[in-house]
matplotlib code that plots the C-alpha trace (Angstrom):
import matplotlib.pyplot as plt

x = [7.4, 5.0, 2.2, -0.5, 1.9, 3.2, -0.7, -1.4, 1.7, 0.5, -2.9, -1.1, 0.8, -2.3, -3.9, -1.0, -0.6, -4.4, -3.8, -0.6, -2.8, -5.3, -2.8, -1.3, -4.8, -5.7, -2.5, -3.3, -6.7, -5.5, -3.1, -5.8, -8.2, -5.7, -5.2, -9.0, -9.2, -6.3, -7.6, -11.3, -10.0, -7.7, -10.4, -12.9, -14.9, -13.7, -10.4, -7.4, -4.7, -2.9, -2.7, -4.9, -6.8, -5.2, -4.4, -4.0, -7.0, -9.1, -8.3, -9.1, -12.5, -13.3, -12.3, -15.0, -17.7, -19.5, -17.6, -14.6, -16.4, -17.4, -13.9, -12.8, -15.4, -14.0, -10.3, -11.4, -13.3, -10.1, -8.3, -11.1, -11.1, -7.8, -7.9, -11.1, -9.9, -6.9, -9.1, -11.4, -8.6, -7.2, -10.7, -9.6, -6.6, -3.0, -4.3, -5.9, -2.6, -0.7, -3.1, -3.1, 1.0, 0.5, 2.1, 1.4, -0.3, 1.7, -1.7, -1.1, 1.3, 4.0, 5.9, 9.0, 11.0, 11.9, 8.1, 7.4, 10.3, 8.7, 5.2, 6.8, 8.8, 5.8, 3.6, 5.8, 6.3, 2.5, 2.3, 4.8, 3.3, -0.5, -2.0, -3.6, -1.3, -1.0, -1.5, 2.2, 2.6, 5.6, 6.5, 7.8, 9.2, 11.2, 14.9, 15.7, 15.5, 12.9, 9.5, 7.0, 3.7, 0.3, -3.1, -5.2, -5.5, -4.3, -7.1, -6.3, -2.4, -0.3, 3.3, 4.7, 8.6, 10.3, 11.7, 15.1, 14.7, 13.1, 16.0, 18.9, 18.4, 18.6, 16.3, 18.0, 18.0, 14.3, 13.3, 15.0, 13.0, 10.0, 10.4, 11.2, 7.9, 5.8, 6.9, 5.5, 2.3, 2.2, 3.2, 0.5, 3.2, 1.4, -2.0, -0.2, 1.6, -1.7, -3.2, -0.4, -0.7, -4.3, -3.5, -0.8, -3.0, -5.1, -2.2, -1.2, -4.4, -4.2, -0.8, -2.2, -5.3, -2.8, -1.0, -4.1, -5.5, -2.0, -2.2, -5.8, -4.5, -1.5, -4.0, -6.6, -4.1, -2.5, -6.1, -7.5, -4.6, -5.0, -6.8, -7.2, -6.3, -6.0, -9.3, -10.0, -12.5, -13.3, -14.5, -12.7, -9.2, -8.3, -11.1, -9.8, -6.4, -7.2, -9.3, -6.2, -4.3, -6.6, -6.5, -2.7, -2.6, -4.6, -3.0, 0.5, -0.3, -2.4, 0.7, 3.1, 0.4, -0.3, 3.3, 3.9, 1.4, 3.2, 6.3, 5.2, 3.1, 6.4, 8.2, 5.6, 6.1, 9.8, 10.0, 7.6, 8.9, 12.9, 12.3, 10.2, 12.4, 14.9, 12.2, 11.4, 14.8, 15.4, 12.2, 13.6, 16.5, 14.4, 12.1, 14.9, 17.8, 20.0, 21.3, 23.8, 21.1, 19.4, 22.5, 23.5, 19.9, 20.7, 24.1, 22.8, 20.3, 23.5, 25.6, 23.1, 23.4, 19.7, 19.5, 15.9, 15.0, 11.8, 10.8, 7.3, 5.7, 4.6, 7.9, 8.2, 4.3, 5.4, 8.9, 8.0, 6.6, 9.7, 12.4, 14.7, 14.5, 12.8, 14.0, 17.6, 18.2, 16.7, 16.1, 12.8, 14.7, 12.2, 14.8, 18.4, 21.2, 21.6, 25.2, 23.9, 21.3, 23.8, 26.5, 23.6, 22.8, 26.2, 29.1, 31.7, 29.7, 30.9, 34.9, 34.5, 34.6, 31.2, 31.7, 34.8, 33.2, 30.0, 31.7, 33.8, 31.2, 27.8, 27.4, 28.8, 26.3, 23.2, 24.2, 24.4, 21.2, 19.5, 21.0, 20.0, 16.3, 16.4, 17.7, 15.2, 12.4, 13.6, 13.9, 10.3, 9.1, 11.2, 8.2, 4.7, 3.4, 5.2, 4.0, 4.0, 6.0, 8.8, 9.1, 10.5, 7.2, 5.0, 1.9, 0.5, 0.9, 4.7, 4.3, 1.5, 2.5, 6.0, 8.2, 11.0, 13.4, 11.5, 8.3, 9.9, 11.6, 8.3, 6.5, 8.9, 8.1, 4.3, 4.2, 6.6, 4.2, 1.2, 0.6, 1.1, -2.6, -3.6, -1.4, -2.9, -5.9, -3.4, -3.2, -6.7, -9.7, -12.4, -10.3, -9.7, -13.3, -13.9, -10.8, -12.7, -15.7, -13.2, -11.4, -14.7, -15.6, -16.3, -13.8, -16.7, -16.8, -20.3, -21.1, -17.9, -19.6, -22.9, -21.0, -18.8, -22.0, -23.5, -20.5, -20.5, -24.1, -23.0, -20.0, -19.9, -16.8, -15.7, -16.0, -12.4, -10.9, -12.7, -11.5, -8.0, -8.1, -9.8, -7.8, -4.1, -3.8, -3.5, -5.6, -4.5, -2.9, -4.6, -1.7, -1.9, -5.5, -5.3, -2.1, -4.1, -6.8, -4.7, -3.3, -6.8, -8.5, -6.9, -7.9, -11.5, -11.5, -11.0, -14.2, -17.3, -19.6, -22.4, -20.1, -18.6, -22.0, -22.8, -19.6, -20.4, -23.8, -22.2, -19.6, -22.3, -24.1, -21.3, -20.1, -23.8, -24.0, -23.5, -26.2, -24.2, -21.5, -18.3, -16.2, -13.5, -16.3, -18.2, -14.8, -14.0, -17.3, -16.8, -13.4, -14.6, -17.5, -15.3, -12.8, -15.8, -17.2, -17.6, -17.4, -14.1, -11.2, -10.5, -8.5, -10.2, -11.8, -10.4, -13.4, -14.3, -12.1, -14.1, -14.7, -18.1, -19.1, -18.3, -18.5, -21.2, -18.9, -15.8, -18.0, -19.1, -15.3, -13.9, -16.7, -16.5, -12.7, -13.5, -15.9, -13.5, -10.6, -12.8, -12.7, -15.5, -18.3, -16.5, -13.2, -14.7, -16.6, -13.4, -11.1, -13.9, -14.3, -10.5, -10.4, -13.5, -11.7, -8.8, -11.6, -13.6, -16.7, -18.2, -21.7, -20.5, -21.4, -20.2, -22.7, -23.7, -22.3, -26.0, -26.7, -23.8, -25.3, -23.2, -25.0, -23.4, -20.3, -20.1, -21.6, -19.2, -15.9, -16.9, -17.6, -14.2, -12.3, -13.2, -11.3, -8.7, -5.3, -4.6, -7.9, -7.3, -3.9, -5.5, -8.2, -5.5, -3.7, -6.5, -7.7, -3.9, -4.4, -7.5, -5.9, -2.9, -4.7, -3.6, -0.2, -1.1, -2.0, -4.0, -4.2, -7.8, -7.7, -4.6, -5.9, -9.3, -7.2, -5.4, -8.3, -10.1, -7.1, -6.9, -10.4, -9.6, -6.4, -4.3, -2.1, -0.4, 2.3, 2.4, 3.6, 3.3, 0.9, 0.1, -0.1, -3.4, -3.8]
y = [16.1, 17.8, 16.9, 15.9, 14.1, 11.9, 11.6, 10.5, 8.0, 6.8, 5.9, 4.7, 2.3, 1.1, 0.2, -1.8, -3.4, -4.6, -5.4, -7.8, -8.9, -10.0, -11.7, -13.4, -14.7, -15.9, -18.2, -19.2, -19.9, -22.2, -23.9, -24.6, -25.9, -28.2, -29.5, -30.1, -31.6, -34.2, -35.0, -35.8, -37.7, -39.7, -40.5, -42.5, -45.7, -45.4, -45.9, -43.2, -43.6, -40.5, -39.0, -41.7, -40.3, -37.0, -35.3, -31.5, -31.6, -33.3, -30.5, -27.9, -29.5, -29.9, -26.1, -25.0, -27.1, -26.2, -28.1, -25.8, -23.0, -23.8, -24.6, -21.1, -19.6, -21.8, -20.5, -17.1, -17.5, -19.0, -15.9, -13.7, -15.0, -14.2, -10.6, -9.9, -11.1, -8.6, -5.9, -6.4, -6.2, -3.1, -1.5, 1.2, 2.3, 2.7, 3.1, -0.4, -1.6, -0.1, -1.7, -5.2, -5.0, -4.1, -0.6, 1.8, 5.2, 8.2, 10.5, 14.1, 14.6, 12.7, 13.3, 11.1, 13.8, 11.6, 10.9, 14.7, 15.3, 13.1, 14.6, 17.7, 17.1, 15.3, 18.3, 20.6, 18.7, 18.2, 22.2, 22.5, 20.1, 21.3, 17.9, 17.0, 15.1, 11.1, 9.0, 8.3, 4.9, 3.3, -0.7, -1.0, -4.5, -3.7, -2.9, -2.6, 0.8, 1.1, 3.2, 3.0, 4.9, 3.3, 4.5, 4.8, 8.4, 11.5, 11.3, 7.5, 7.7, 6.4, 6.8, 3.9, 3.8, 1.5, 1.8, 1.6, 4.4, 6.7, 6.3, 6.1, 8.9, 12.8, 15.1, 16.3, 12.5, 11.9, 15.1, 13.5, 10.0, 11.8, 13.7, 10.4, 9.0, 12.2, 11.6, 8.4, 10.0, 12.9, 10.8, 8.2, 5.4, 4.2, 3.8, 1.4, -0.2, -1.2, -2.4, -4.9, -6.3, -6.8, -8.6, -10.9, -12.1, -13.9, -16.1, -16.9, -18.0, -20.5, -21.7, -21.9, -23.7, -26.4, -26.5, -27.6, -29.9, -31.5, -31.4, -32.9, -35.5, -36.7, -36.4, -38.7, -41.3, -41.6, -41.7, -44.5, -46.8, -47.3, -50.5, -52.1, -56.0, -56.0, -54.9, -51.6, -49.3, -46.9, -48.6, -49.5, -48.7, -48.8, -46.6, -43.9, -44.2, -43.5, -40.5, -39.2, -39.8, -37.8, -34.8, -35.2, -35.2, -31.7, -30.5, -30.4, -28.6, -26.3, -25.3, -25.1, -22.8, -20.4, -19.9, -19.5, -16.7, -15.5, -15.4, -13.4, -11.0, -10.3, -9.9, -7.1, -5.4, -5.4, -3.9, -0.9, -0.4, -0.1, 2.5, 4.6, 4.5, 6.4, 8.6, 9.2, 9.8, 12.5, 13.9, 14.1, 15.6, 18.1, 18.9, 19.6, 20.5, 18.5, 15.7, 14.8, 13.9, 11.7, 10.1, 9.8, 8.2, 5.4, 5.0, 4.5, 1.8, 0.2, 0.1, -1.2, -5.0, -5.3, -3.0, -2.8, -6.5, -7.0, -9.5, -9.3, -12.6, -10.0, -8.4, -9.9, -8.6, -5.2, -5.0, -2.9, 0.0, 0.4, 3.0, 0.0, -3.9, -5.5, -8.8, -10.2, -9.7, -12.1, -12.2, -10.2, -7.3, -4.4, -2.2, -0.9, -1.6, 0.9, 1.7, 2.5, 4.9, 6.5, 7.1, 8.2, 11.0, 11.9, 10.2, 11.5, 10.8, 7.2, 8.6, 10.5, 9.9, 11.1, 10.3, 12.3, 15.3, 15.2, 15.5, 18.5, 20.1, 19.5, 22.7, 24.8, 22.9, 23.7, 27.3, 27.3, 25.6, 27.8, 31.0, 29.5, 29.0, 32.5, 33.9, 32.0, 33.1, 36.8, 36.6, 35.5, 38.3, 40.8, 42.6, 42.8, 41.9, 38.5, 37.1, 33.7, 34.4, 35.2, 31.5, 31.1, 29.4, 30.2, 28.0, 26.9, 23.4, 23.6, 24.2, 21.7, 18.5, 19.8, 21.1, 23.5, 24.6, 28.0, 26.1, 23.9, 26.8, 28.8, 25.7, 25.4, 29.0, 28.9, 26.0, 27.7, 30.6, 29.0, 30.4, 28.3, 28.2, 27.3, 24.2, 22.8, 22.1, 20.0, 17.0, 16.7, 16.0, 17.9, 21.1, 20.5, 20.3, 23.8, 25.2, 24.8, 26.8, 29.4, 30.0, 30.8, 33.9, 37.2, 40.1, 42.4, 42.4, 42.3, 39.6, 37.8, 37.9, 36.2, 33.6, 32.8, 32.5, 30.3, 28.0, 27.7, 26.3, 23.8, 22.0, 21.5, 22.9, 24.9, 28.0, 27.7, 27.1, 29.7, 32.3, 31.1, 31.7, 35.2, 36.5, 35.3, 35.2, 37.8, 36.3, 34.2, 35.6, 34.8, 33.1, 30.5, 29.4, 27.0, 25.3, 25.1, 23.5, 21.1, 19.8, 19.8, 17.5, 14.3, 14.7, 15.4, 12.4, 10.5, 11.8, 9.9, 10.0, 11.5, 14.2, 14.7, 15.3, 17.7, 19.7, 20.0, 21.6, 23.8, 25.1, 25.7, 27.9, 29.9, 30.3, 31.5, 33.7, 37.1, 35.8, 34.6, 32.0, 32.9, 30.9, 30.0, 29.1, 26.7, 25.3, 24.8, 22.9, 20.7, 19.5, 18.8, 16.8, 15.1, 14.3, 12.6, 10.3, 6.9, 5.1, 3.1, 5.2, 5.5, 7.9, 10.2, 7.9, 10.0, 9.0, 12.7, 12.9, 15.4, 19.5, 19.0, 17.0, 19.6, 22.8, 24.1, 23.1, 24.8, 28.1, 27.9, 27.8, 30.4, 32.9, 32.3, 33.2, 36.1, 37.6, 36.7, 38.7, 42.0, 44.7, 46.3, 44.4, 45.1, 43.9, 40.9, 40.0, 40.6, 38.0, 35.7, 35.4, 35.1, 32.3, 30.5, 31.0, 28.7, 25.9, 26.8, 26.9, 29.7, 29.1, 29.7, 33.3, 35.1, 33.9, 36.5, 36.5, 36.6, 33.3, 31.3, 29.3, 27.6, 24.1, 24.7, 25.3, 22.3, 20.2, 21.6, 20.7, 17.4, 16.3, 17.9, 15.7, 13.0, 14.9, 13.2, 14.5, 16.5, 18.1, 18.9, 20.7, 22.8, 23.7, 24.9, 26.8, 29.0, 29.3, 30.6, 32.8, 34.3, 34.9, 36.4, 38.6, 41.7, 40.6, 40.2, 37.4, 38.4, 36.2, 35.4, 34.7, 32.5, 30.5, 29.8, 28.5, 26.2, 25.1, 24.0, 22.5, 20.5, 19.1, 17.9, 16.4, 19.1, 20.1, 23.4, 24.5, 27.6, 30.9, 34.2, 36.7, 40.5, 41.1, 41.9, 45.6]
z = [-8.3, -6.4, -3.9, -6.3, -9.0, -5.7, -5.1, -8.7, -8.7, -5.3, -6.6, -9.9, -7.8, -5.9, -8.9, -10.5, -7.0, -7.5, -11.1, -10.1, -6.9, -9.6, -11.6, -8.9, -7.8, -11.1, -11.2, -7.8, -8.4, -11.4, -8.9, -6.1, -8.8, -10.2, -6.8, -6.3, -9.8, -9.1, -5.8, -6.9, -10.0, -7.7, -5.0, -7.0, -6.1, -2.3, -3.4, -3.4, -6.3, -7.0, -10.4, -11.7, -14.6, -14.5, -17.8, -18.9, -21.2, -18.7, -16.4, -19.0, -19.7, -16.0, -15.4, -17.9, -16.5, -13.4, -11.2, -12.0, -11.8, -8.3, -7.4, -8.6, -6.3, -3.4, -4.2, -4.4, -1.3, 0.7, -0.2, 0.6, 3.8, 4.8, 3.2, 4.8, 8.6, 8.0, 6.8, 10.0, 12.2, 10.3, 9.9, 12.2, 10.1, 11.6, 15.2, 15.2, 13.8, 16.4, 19.1, 17.5, 18.0, 21.4, 21.1, 23.9, 23.1, 24.3, 24.3, 24.0, 26.8, 29.0, 32.0, 30.3, 29.0, 26.0, 25.2, 25.7, 23.3, 20.8, 20.8, 20.5, 17.4, 15.9, 16.6, 15.0, 11.7, 11.7, 12.0, 9.4, 6.8, 7.4, 8.6, 11.8, 14.4, 13.8, 16.8, 18.6, 20.0, 21.5, 21.3, 24.9, 24.8, 21.4, 22.2, 18.5, 16.9, 14.4, 13.5, 10.9, 10.1, 9.1, 8.1, 5.2, 5.3, 6.8, 9.7, 10.6, 10.4, 13.4, 14.1, 16.0, 17.3, 19.3, 22.9, 21.5, 19.0, 21.5, 24.0, 21.9, 19.4, 20.0, 19.2, 15.6, 14.8, 16.2, 13.9, 11.0, 11.4, 11.9, 8.5, 7.0, 8.3, 7.5, 3.7, 3.5, 5.0, 2.4, -0.5, 0.2, 1.1, 4.4, 2.3, -0.2, 2.8, 4.7, 1.4, 1.1, 4.5, 3.8, 0.3, 1.6, 4.3, 1.9, 0.8, 3.8, 5.1, 2.5, 3.7, 7.4, 5.8, 4.7, 7.6, 9.8, 7.3, 7.7, 11.3, 11.4, 9.0, 11.1, 14.1, 12.5, 11.7, 15.1, 16.7, 14.4, 14.7, 18.8, 19.5, 22.6, 23.2, 19.3, 18.5, 16.7, 18.4, 15.8, 12.8, 9.4, 9.6, 6.0, 5.0, 8.0, 6.7, 3.2, 4.1, 6.4, 3.2, 1.1, 3.4, 3.6, 0.1, -0.4, 2.8, 1.4, -2.2, -0.3, 2.0, -1.3, -3.5, -0.6, -0.3, -3.8, -3.7, -0.6, -2.6, -5.7, -2.9, -1.3, -4.6, -5.5, -2.1, -2.2, -5.5, -4.4, -1.0, -1.8, -4.2, -1.7, 1.0, -0.9, -1.5, 2.0, 2.9, 0.4, 1.7, 5.2, 4.2, 2.2, 5.2, 7.8, 5.6, 8.0, 5.9, 8.6, 11.2, 9.0, 8.2, 11.9, 12.6, 10.2, 11.6, 15.0, 13.8, 11.7, 15.0, 17.5, 18.1, 17.3, 14.5, 13.5, 14.1, 15.8, 18.1, 17.5, 15.5, 13.0, 12.1, 8.7, 7.9, 8.7, 7.3, 4.2, 6.7, 8.9, 8.4, 8.7, 8.1, 10.8, 9.7, 8.6, 5.0, 2.4, -1.3, -0.2, 1.5, 1.5, 2.2, 0.5, 2.7, 5.4, 4.5, 0.8, 2.0, 4.3, 1.5, -0.8, 1.8, 2.7, 1.2, 3.6, 6.7, 7.7, 7.1, 10.2, 13.8, 14.9, 18.5, 19.1, 17.1, 19.0, 22.4, 21.2, 19.4, 20.9, 22.5, 19.4, 17.4, 19.4, 19.6, 15.8, 15.3, 17.6, 15.8, 12.6, 13.6, 15.1, 11.9, 9.8, 12.0, 11.9, 8.0, 7.7, 10.2, 8.4, 6.5, 7.9, 4.5, 2.9, -0.2, -1.3, -4.4, -2.0, -1.4, -4.8, -6.1, -8.8, -8.5, -4.9, -5.6, -5.3, -1.8, -0.8, 0.6, 1.3, 4.3, 3.9, 6.5, 6.9, 7.5, 10.2, 11.9, 11.7, 13.1, 15.9, 16.9, 16.5, 18.8, 21.4, 21.0, 22.4, 25.5, 28.5, 29.5, 26.0, 26.1, 29.2, 26.4, 24.3, 27.5, 28.1, 25.6, 27.8, 28.1, 24.4, 23.8, 26.0, 24.0, 20.5, 21.7, 23.3, 20.0, 18.8, 20.9, 19.7, 19.7, 21.2, 24.9, 25.6, 22.8, 24.4, 28.0, 27.0, 25.0, 28.2, 30.4, 27.5, 27.5, 31.5, 31.0, 28.4, 30.0, 33.5, 35.6, 32.8, 34.9, 36.4, 33.3, 31.2, 34.3, 33.9, 30.2, 30.4, 33.4, 32.5, 28.9, 26.6, 23.9, 21.1, 18.2, 14.9, 13.1, 15.9, 15.7, 12.9, 14.5, 17.7, 15.8, 14.2, 17.5, 19.3, 16.7, 17.8, 21.3, 20.3, 18.2, 21.4, 23.2, 23.0, 19.9, 21.6, 23.2, 19.7, 18.4, 20.8, 20.4, 16.8, 17.7, 20.1, 17.5, 15.2, 17.7, 18.6, 14.7, 14.3, 17.3, 15.0, 12.8, 10.0, 9.0, 7.3, 5.1, 7.7, 10.4, 7.8, 6.8, 10.7, 11.2, 7.9, 9.2, 12.5, 11.2, 8.7, 11.6, 13.9, 11.3, 12.5, 9.3, 8.6, 7.6, 3.8, 1.7, -0.8, -3.8, -6.5, -8.5, -9.7, -12.8, -15.1, -14.3, -15.5, -13.0, -10.2, -12.2, -9.7, -6.7, -8.4, -8.8, -5.2, -3.8, -6.5, -5.5, -1.8, -1.8, -4.2, -1.5, 1.4, -0.6, -1.0, -3.6, -5.8, -7.7, -10.9, -9.6, -8.2, -11.4, -13.6, -11.5, -11.2, -15.3, -15.2, -12.9, -14.7, -18.0, -16.6, -16.5, -19.4, -17.4, -19.5, -18.1, -14.4, -13.2, -9.9, -7.2, -5.0, -1.4, 0.2, -1.9, -0.9, 1.9, 4.3, 3.5, 0.0, 1.1, 3.6, 0.7, -1.7, 0.7, 1.3, -2.5, -3.4, -1.2, -4.2, -6.9, -8.9, -7.9, -10.9, -10.6, -7.0, -8.1, -10.7, -8.3, -5.5, -7.9, -9.1, -5.0, -4.5, -7.7, -5.8, -2.5, -4.3, -7.2, -5.1, -4.2, -0.5, 1.5, 4.5, 7.6, 7.4, 3.5, 3.8, 7.1, 5.3, 2.2, 4.3, 6.4, 3.2, 1.8, 5.0, 4.5, 0.5, 2.1, 0.2, 3.1, 2.9, 5.3, 7.5, 6.1, 8.2, 6.5, 7.4, 11.1, 12.3, 12.6]

ax = plt.figure().add_subplot(projection="3d")
ax.plot(x, y, z, "-o")
ax.set_aspect("equal")
plt.show()
């Protein structure tokens, strides 16, 4: 199953979840309405007599009346309050949830060795998968070993780990856990998980409302039973007692009905979560090609006295997100047993004495791992020109949303190859802002000097860092530009909105310095603008399901890439016709290069983000065919394709391309 099928499956799972939720809501509304019906039928003439005048036929007639309609609205409103309250709390996505749990952000650098190790592993996995780095948080008060991701989309995802996990796992185990969590991001599980939080909150709120009414009833009964010298100071005791009994009567059923809703909601959550944990385990092994590391990580959790059990009051609520159960096993276990997962990954793992073997072979394994990474990297760089076909894939969609051992080895190499002077920008948002402009400098020396002078006028105190970059660095290899951009974006998102807007304008000026905008520059600007949007983060709506709706936009992308790859006019037209025939868009002709306006490309990329998963797959396959039509993937072509795919939430892992001449 490829990335787009996973996305379609996640979308279908979300739709099934919504239908199941609506079904549970219907049953819930009927139960609440029956409580309201019984309450009002039993409370007549100022007297309360439970179940007086209650019948099934009477309930049906009452339900079809105006009173029943208002009662239904009230029931839906009660659920809606709980859902809205939780949605409002989580409106900032995964980062908002992390903050609400009291997690500490690691930012973009740390002086603590284990924390920096985690940051490095996450950045390497982000480069390898082709997505921007998620926020990284630590639950300092949690000694248990656990981790989870949350968020509506790639852009607002957050990885949260416990203090116990951070300090009790080695680098390989940490890499396996991060691979497991990135699988949830790539497969759309985090979006399903956070929606489950919102939906379940509606039923929990109804139960809490019942508890509040029950407490209020007891308080009134106690309050009104007081007297002084045998005189009741608070009016008619009998009437007050009947009122309190009525509230008590409606509070108890609300608690019961609320927890019935919670019961079925957790049942839905359990059925979804258990299957996707096995998928995430398998994907982590696929990403790292190191099943022993993941089995070892799960065994560390199993042998820990706390396992994955969290102390936070919201442990049950977030259990389905975690890599290990955050609460003791129950009927609603959101995870398969750890022993089953370990045996599925490696059936012989538990039979070996891992502790003794680690002590004896630690250095040997470390050397072998370094040699393996070196050999993988050397094999990647064996030829100046690398074809995507060499990766064993016939279509581009087969590599989108995946991470292979070669990708990860190459990503680790890219991460290490970023010059020290450039790395400093990954620790400070202001330097990250400066670096983004620095990456857009022209290759011609005279133009470059003018641009540097202009940057100094735009950003106060920029001269020192610019001089350091100019004097000490040898320039940035083109293959490192996009990985660096991916790592810079989370820092840039932490800038104030007005500074972000100013940066967008500055990027546009730098890109247009030569009088024109190329495809890469437009895509980069689009990605930044999309990342800076202040609206509540949401995943792609997948609302466009017909090619006819986006025929012009498809033609814009196809024509732009064809012009990027070069060739004669005849060759371009023939290639265009072949690609257009794939979609049966006979009326479309190759758009001339001088008629492809930057604004058209920008609007096109933004609109195509809403394509359905299978339409995205077809478009990305065609884009891959265009880049590969001559059998060679040039750096500019592939990096532009990766940047476009990142905008459309179709992350392509990095591959080496033809070296710059």
